[in-house]
C-alpha positions as a printed Julia matrix, in Angstrom:
118×3 Matrix{Float64}:
  87.02  121.77   90.4
  87.04  117.98   90.15
  90.27  116.08   89.51
  89.01  113.2    87.39
  90.93  110.03   86.5
  93.42  110.45   89.33
  93.41  106.74   90.08
  92.02  107.32   93.55
  88.44  106.75   92.39
  89.33  103.09   91.71
  90.87  102.42   95.13
  89.37  100.46   97.97
  91.39  100.8   101.18
  91.04  100.09  104.88
  90.46  103.09  107.09
  93.64  102.64  109.14
  95.9   102.55  106.06
  94.07  105.54  104.6
  94.43  107.56  107.81
  98.19  106.96  108.03
  98.73  107.78  104.35
  96.63  110.92  104.42
  98.26  112.24  107.6
 101.71  111.56  106.11
 100.74  113.74  103.13
  99.33  116.61  105.2
  95.61  115.8   104.95
  93.31  115.84  107.96
  89.99  114.11  108.46
  87.49  116.89  107.86
  84.58  117.58  110.13
  82.21  116.21  107.51
  82.11  112.52  108.28
  79.44  110.19  109.49
  79.14  106.42  109.82
  79.24  105.82  106.05
  81.22  108.74  104.56
  84.37  110.74  105.22
  86.46  113.45  103.6
  90.15  114.18  104.01
  91.1   117.84  103.54
  94.24  119.73  102.6
  93.87  123.43  103.42
  95.49  126.24  101.43
  95.61  129.69  103.05
  96.99  132.16  100.51
  96.46  135.89   99.91
  93.73  135.14   97.34
  91.68  133.22   99.9
  91.23  129.87  101.6
  90.92  126.76   99.45
  90.36  123.11  100.3
  91.51  120.05   98.38
  89.18  117.25   99.42
  89.43  113.49   98.96
  86.11  111.81   99.76
  85.28  108.19  100.41
  82.37  106.04  101.49
  82.2   102.82  103.44
  81.73   99.56  101.57
  81.8    97.68  104.87
  82.33   98.58  108.49
  81.77  101.88  110.25
  83.73  105.12  109.82
  82.86  106.21  113.36
  84.15  102.93  114.8
  87.29  103.26  112.66
  86.9    99.83  111.09
  85.64  100.74  107.62
  86.79   99.61  104.21
  86.44  102.69  102.02
  85.84  103.29   98.33
  87.61  106.53   97.41
  86.1   109.04   94.99
  87.36  111.81   92.71
  89.23  114.55   94.6
  87.82  118.06   94.3
  88.69  121.62   95.29
  86.6   124.49   96.59
  87.04  128.04   97.84
  85.9   129.1   101.3
  83.68  132.17  101.67
  82.83  133.57  105.06
  80.14  133.04  106.4
  78.56  130.75  103.81
  81.22  128.03  103.59
  82.99  126.28  100.73
  81.83  126.79   97.15
  82.58  124.27   94.4
  81.11  126.15   91.43
  82.67  125.77   87.99
  82.77  129.6    87.95
  85.42  129.65   90.7
  88.96  130.73   89.86
  91.72  128.59   91.35
  95.27  129.98   91.3
  97.54  127.87   89.1
 100.1   127.36   91.87
  97.62  125.65   94.18
  96.12  123.59   91.35
  99.62  122.4    90.49
 100.34  121.6    94.13
  97.0   119.81   94.45
  97.85  117.59   91.46
 101.2   116.78   93.1
  99.45  115.96   96.39
  96.95  113.69   94.65
  99.77  111.89   92.84
 101.69  111.43   96.11
  98.66  109.97   97.9
  97.88  107.7    94.95
 101.47  106.45   94.81
 101.62  105.82   98.56
  98.3   103.96   98.6
  99.2   101.82   95.57
 102.35  100.72   97.42
 100.25   99.63  100.43
  97.2    97.96   98.85
């Protein structure tokens, strides 16, 4: 599930501001980063399964690993985790309404906080 037109996809932000804002809103830097890309994750563990709300970005300048990047954010998306294969993002996935609603609220909070800082 992709959350289009959230406003985040238009944002360019320094890595230090992004880190502080994401941590404030409960997101953690996922294990899937390299020198040009990164993803912040919000994990949902509910009876129906484990879901991840992800906010990706890529470096326009600088280095993610050196923590000095300026990042272009992209559309947030959500996937469901399946053991042992990993996270699936198929359009056939069912996402419980309560986590979709919470995800929208989280995206709005991050967008609002970043707009106030950049």
